[in-house]
TINU-307699 format. One record per residue (C-alpha): x, y, z; residue number from 1; residue in three letters. Coordinates in steps of 0.5 Angstrom, whole numbers, always signed. Example, Ala and Ser with C-alpha at 12.3 -4.5 7.8 and 13.67 -1.06 7.14 Angstrom:
BEGIN
    xx    yy    zz  nr rest
   +25    -9   +16   1  ALA
   +27    -2   +14   2  SER
//
This chain:
BEGIN
    xx    yy    zz  nr rest
  +224  +141  +248   1  MET
  +229  +143  +243   2  ASP
  +236  +143  +246   3  LYS
  +237  +150  +243   4  ARG
  +232  +152  +247   5  TYR
  +236  +150  +253   6  LEU
  +243  +152  +252   7  LYS
  +244  +159  +254   8  ARG
  +249  +164  +256   9  THR
  +249  +167  +263  10  ILE
  +255  +171  +266  11  LEU
  +256  +172  +273  12  LYS
  +259  +179  +275  13  ARG
  +260  +183  +281  14  GLU
  +260  +191  +282  15  VAL
  +262  +195  +288  16  LYS
  +257  +199  +291  17  SER
  +259  +206  +295  18  ARG
  +252  +207  +296  19  HIS
  +250  +200  +299  20  LEU
  +257  +199  +302  21  GLU
  +258  +192  +300  22  GLU
  +259  +188  +293  23  THR
  +253  +186  +289  24  ARG
  +253  +180  +285  25  ALA
  +249  +180  +278  26  PHE
  +248  +175  +272  27  GLN
  +247  +177  +265  28  VAL
  +244  +173  +260  29  TYR
  +246  +174  +253  30  LEU
  +241  +171  +247  31  PRO
  +243  +165  +242  32  PRO
  +248  +167  +237  33  ASP
  +249  +174  +240  34  HIS
  +254  +179  +236  35  ASP
  +259  +181  +241  36  PRO
  +259  +188  +237  37  ASP
  +251  +188  +238  38  GLY
  +246  +192  +241  39  GLU
  +241  +189  +244  40  TYR
  +235  +191  +248  41  PRO
  +235  +189  +256  42  VAL
  +231  +187  +261  43  LEU
  +233  +189  +268  44  PHE
  +230  +184  +274  45  LEU
  +229  +185  +281  46  GLN
  +229  +178  +285  47  ASP
  +234  +176  +279  48  GLY
  +236  +169  +282  49  ASP
  +228  +168  +282  50  ASP
  +227  +170  +275  51  TYR
  +232  +165  +273  52  PHE
  +231  +159  +277  53  ASN
  +223  +160  +278  54  LEU
  +221  +164  +272  55  GLY
  +226  +160  +268  56  ARG
  +227  +167  +264  57  LEU
  +233  +164  +260  58  ALA
  +230  +158  +258  59  THR
  +223  +162  +256  60  GLN
  +227  +167  +252  61  ALA
  +231  +163  +248  62  ASN
  +225  +159  +246  63  ARG
  +221  +166  +244  64  LEU
  +228  +169  +241  65  ILE
  +229  +162  +237  66  LEU
  +222  +161  +235  67  ASP
  +222  +168  +232  68  GLY
  +216  +171  +237  69  GLU
  +221  +176  +240  70  THR
  +227  +180  +238  71  ARG
  +234  +178  +241  72  PRO
  +235  +181  +248  73  PHE
  +239  +181  +254  74  ALA
  +237  +180  +261  75  ALA
  +240  +183  +267  76  VAL
  +239  +179  +273  77  ALA
  +240  +183  +280  78  ILE
  +239  +178  +286  79  PRO
  +237  +181  +293  80  VAL
  +239  +179  +300  81  ASP
  +231  +177  +303  82  LYS
  +233  +180  +310  83  GLU
  +235  +187  +306  84  LYS
  +229  +186  +301  85  ARG
  +223  +190  +303  86  THR
  +228  +196  +306  87  SER
  +231  +196  +299  88  GLU
  +225  +195  +295  89  TYR
  +219  +199  +299  90  ALA
  +219  +206  +298  91  PRO
  +218  +207  +305  92  ILE
  +225  +203  +306  93  GLY
  +231  +206  +310  94  ASP
  +235  +203  +304  95  ARG
  +231  +205  +298  96  HIS
  +234  +211  +296  97  LEU
  +241  +208  +296  98  SER
  +238  +202  +292  99  TYR
  +235  +207  +287 100  LEU
  +242  +211  +286 101  ARG
  +246  +204  +286 102  PHE
  +242  +202  +280 103  PHE
  +243  +208  +276 104  VAL
  +250  +210  +278 105  ASP
  +253  +204  +279 106  GLU
  +250  +198  +276 107  LEU
  +247  +201  +269 108  LEU
  +254  +203  +268 109  PRO
  +258  +197  +269 110  ALA
  +253  +193  +265 111  VAL
  +253  +198  +260 112  GLU
  +261  +198  +260 113  THR
  +262  +190  +259 114  GLU
  +256  +188  +255 115  PHE
  +253  +189  +248 116  PRO
  +246  +192  +250 117  ILE
  +243  +198  +248 118  ALA
  +243  +204  +252 119  THR
  +238  +208  +250 120  ALA
  +232  +209  +255 121  ALA
  +227  +206  +250 122  GLY
  +231  +200  +250 123  GLU
  +231  +198  +257 124  ARG
  +226  +195  +261 125  VAL
  +225  +194  +269 126  LEU
  +222  +188  +272 127  GLY
  +220  +185  +278 128  GLY
  +215  +181  +281 129  SER
  +211  +184  +288 130  SER
  +216  +189  +291 131  LEU
  +220  +188  +285 132  GLY
  +215  +191  +281 133  GLY
  +214  +196  +286 134  THR
  +222  +198  +286 135  VAL
  +222  +198  +278 136  SER
  +216  +203  +278 137  LEU
  +219  +207  +283 138  HIS
  +226  +207  +279 139  LEU
  +222  +210  +273 140  ALA
  +218  +215  +277 141  LEU
  +225  +217  +279 142  GLN
  +229  +216  +273 143  TYR
  +225  +218  +267 144  PRO
  +231  +220  +263 145  GLN
  +234  +213  +264 146  GLN
  +228  +208  +265 147  PHE
  +221  +209  +261 148  GLN
  +219  +201  +261 149  ARG
  +217  +197  +266 150  VAL
  +214  +190  +267 151  LEU
  +210  +189  +274 152  SER
  +208  +182  +276 153  GLN
  +203  +183  +282 154  SER
  +206  +189  +284 155  GLY
  +206  +190  +291 156  ALA
  +204  +198  +291 157  PHE
  +204  +201  +297 158  LEU
  +200  +208  +299 159  GLU
  +207  +212  +298 160  ARG
  +207  +209  +291 161  THR
  +200  +212  +290 162  LEU
  +202  +219  +293 163  GLU
  +209  +219  +288 164  GLN
  +204  +218  +282 165  ILE
  +199  +223  +284 166  ARG
  +205  +228  +285 167  GLN
  +208  +227  +278 168  SER
  +207  +231  +272 169  ASP
  +205  +227  +266 170  SER
  +207  +220  +265 171  LEU
  +206  +220  +258 172  GLY
  +213  +217  +257 173  TYR
  +212  +211  +261 174  LEU
  +210  +204  +258 175  GLU
  +208  +199  +264 176  ILE
  +206  +192  +263 177  TYR
  +201  +191  +269 178  GLN
  +199  +184  +271 179  THR
  +195  +182  +278 180  ILE
  +192  +175  +280 181  GLY
  +184  +175  +282 182  LYS
  +186  +172  +288 183  SER
  +191  +177  +291 184  GLU
  +186  +180  +295 185  THR
  +190  +178  +303 186  ALA
  +197  +177  +301 187  VAL
  +201  +176  +307 188  PRO
  +208  +181  +307 189  THR
  +213  +184  +312 190  HIS
  +208  +189  +312 191  LEU
  +202  +186  +313 192  GLY
  +197  +182  +309 193  ASN
  +195  +187  +303 194  LEU
  +190  +187  +298 195  ASP
  +194  +187  +292 196  LEU
  +188  +187  +287 197  LEU
  +185  +193  +290 198  ALA
  +191  +197  +290 199  ARG
  +193  +195  +283 200  ASN
  +187  +197  +281 201  ARG
  +188  +204  +284 202  GLU
  +195  +204  +281 203  VAL
  +193  +202  +274 204  HIS
  +187  +208  +275 205  ARG
  +192  +214  +278 206  ALA
  +197  +212  +272 207  LEU
  +191  +212  +267 208  LEU
  +190  +219  +269 209  GLU
  +197  +221  +268 210  LYS
  +197  +219  +261 211  GLU
  +202  +213  +262 212  ALA
  +201  +207  +257 213  ASP
  +199  +201  +261 214  VAL
  +198  +194  +259 215  GLN
  +194  +192  +265 216  TYR
  +190  +185  +265 217  SER
  +187  +181  +272 218  GLU
  +188  +174  +271 219  GLN
  +186  +167  +275 220  GLU
  +192  +167  +279 221  GLY
  +195  +168  +286 222  ASN
  +202  +171  +289 223  HIS
  +206  +165  +286 224  THR
  +212  +163  +282 225  TRP
  +207  +159  +278 226  GLY
  +203  +165  +276 227  PHE
  +209  +170  +274 228  TRP
  +212  +164  +270 229  GLN
  +206  +163  +266 230  LYS
  +205  +170  +265 231  ASP
  +212  +171  +263 232  LEU
  +212  +170  +256 233  PRO
  +207  +175  +255 234  PHE
  +210  +180  +258 235  ALA
  +217  +179  +254 236  LEU
  +213  +179  +248 237  LYS
  +209  +186  +250 238  ALA
  +216  +189  +250 239  PHE
  +220  +185  +245 240  PHE
  +215  +182  +240 241  GLY
  +216  +182  +233 242  LYS
//
């Protein structure tokens, strides 16, 4: 592999959160040869350390940018304490609303104040796999002025998600890239075994009924990082492609 693809800029930061009552770490990937005074579109990733380590986000982003397949873009990786993940990411979790408020009130300003990223809603993408896709969609449903684009890989959507979509007015503002593996019919989770294939089909139909712009695909694959890593370049090109 070309060594240019492996060279990357990843900066570590922290933000003190009154909503979560703790200090949360995050990492920022900046594109090759970035302009400190530029304004780059940005991808915010739930389970961010996994996307960097297992999804190989930075290496894949460098390749796409340097090969001219996408515009230069930045990415913000937000790690999560696995013991708190369900309570923060699931809409039935007791820390869920606090996490949404942290994201909008504290994380977003911290990133935009320091780094060369665009601040328009149309230049922000929220992304995640499994419950990371769930919380990304709920952020966009809860804060449509701030978030209008969602990358969901094998979203672990719950009945509450469907209820919120159906209770929404038009979702014509929402653009979502939604993928699911054909083998994800009995995925073990903290909430029991879930048929995520069936649930993603339900969510897809509900989003279309509310006029969301959905790029939906069912692929050969299971609930694994091998599947998500392979799909990631297509997702990145869907949002940042030239």
